[in-house]
Structure formats: structure tokens, C-alpha cells
N, C-alpha and C positions, 0 to 999 in steps of 0.2 A: 466518385469512388476513390478510396484511399490507396496510396502507393504501397501500403504494407501488405505482406503476404497473407492470403486467406488461409486459415487453419481448417475451418469447417463452418457450415451453416449452423445456426443455433437450433437446437431441438425444441420440441413443443413444451416440455417442462421448463427449460431454460427461458423460453420466450414468455411463459406464464409468470415465472419469477421476476423477470425483468419488467413486465407490464405492471406488476405490483409496486416495483420501485418507481416506475414512471408516474404513478398516482400517489406517491409519498406514503406507501404502506410499508415498504422495506427501505432500510437505509444501509449505510456502510457496514462492512465487516472489518473488525479490528483484530490484529494479532499483536500481542504485546508481551513484554517480558520486564520483570522488575529486577534490576541489578543493583548491587551495592558495592561500592569501592571501599576498600580498607584504607585508613589514613596512612599516608606515606611519610610522615614526619612533619617537621615544622618549617621546612624550606619553602621558598617562594615557588608558586606554580607558574610555569612559563606558557602552558597551553590550557585554554579553558576546558572544563570537564566535558562539555557537550561535544567539542571537537575530538577529544580523546575517545569518547564512546563511539562517535561516528567512525573514526579510523579503525576501531576494534571490530565493529559490526559490518562495515561495508564489504570487506573482502569475503568473509564467509557467506554473506547474503548474495553477493554477485556469483559465487560458486554455485550456490543453491539454485539460482535462476538459470544458470547455464545447464545444470544437471537436470532440472525439471522445467522445460520450456513453457509448460502450461502456466507458469507463474509470470510470463511476460506477454499476456494477451490483453487486447482491448476489444471493444465491441464496435462494429461498423453498422451504420444505418439503424440505430436502436429504435427509431420510430417507424421504420418501414415494416411491411409484412414479412420481409426476408432478411433479418439481421444475421450477422456472421461474426465469428471470432477471427481477429487478425493477430498476427505475431509481430511484436516489436523487434527490430533488429538488435537493439540494446536497451538497457534500462539505466537511467541516470539515478544512482543510489541517493544522491542528495535530494531528489524529489520524493523519495520513498521513505527514507529513514528520518524519523523525527525523535530527537532526544528531549525529554521533559524532566526537569528536576523536581522532585517532590520532597516535601518535608514530613508529611504525616501519611500513614497508611490509608486514611480515608481519601486522600488526594488521588489515589489510583482509580477509585470508583468515579470520581469527578471527571478525570481525564477520559476514561472509557466512555462515560455517558456523552461527553462532548463529541468524541469521535463517532460514536454511533448515531448522533443526531445529524451528521453530514451525509447528504445524498451521494450516490455514486456519480462520478463524472464521466458519463458515457461518451461525451463529445471531446474530452481531453485525451488525445492519443499520445501524450508525452509521459503518462504514468499508467502502469498496468492496473487491471482490476484488483 
């Protein structure tokens, strides 16, 4: 049993959906945004772009997770007949936010396809669903 707080047992429809993921029918859910930064002049950049984007996104996303605790849940005992949702005490944003630089608009589709091809990590309780 996990030391995380139990939110509630999983309902029948949720267990059905999770079972489909367990047999590789459903995969990950992706939420993404495409942002474009305007050129800031010709001076040298002291901080890499991905670090700047992470710094811009981490605070608002941490606020969102605090405001909506259901965004910080994991699944316990996903292979048992009685799985449950557990609440993480905190979310490490560096494990959740991934910044990808794209050069062409078609690259967005490629990134989304790669992310959708990854299965849920029900056993990893360090990142929320």
C-alpha cells in the first residue's frame, strides 16, 4: 500500500478505461501549447530558451495544480480488482513540463504522435496522471 492519501476508489467506467490501457488499447493523454517568442535583438542569450519557457510555465502550472487537486492524482494497485486514486502531496514541475523546440508546423503533429504512443505510467507515483 502506498503512503499517499487515498482520494477515492476507481469507479467502474474508470476501471474499464484503465483496463483498455493495460492491454495497449489506450495510451497517453497530451495537453500542449504552441508558443512563439518574438526576437529580442541581436545580443547574446545568457539562458537557453527551454529554461526560459520552463520558468515562465512552472509557476502558473503549479498554481493550477494547487487550485485543482485532481490534477495531482496517481493510480494505486492498477492491476488489482480495487484500484484507487491517490493524491500526491506535491508535483515536481520539472518532471511534468517538457519544452520542445520545433522548426516547422508539421513537427507539432510529430511530437503529439510520439507523446500519444507512450503508455500511462501507472506504477510511477512521482508524476501525476
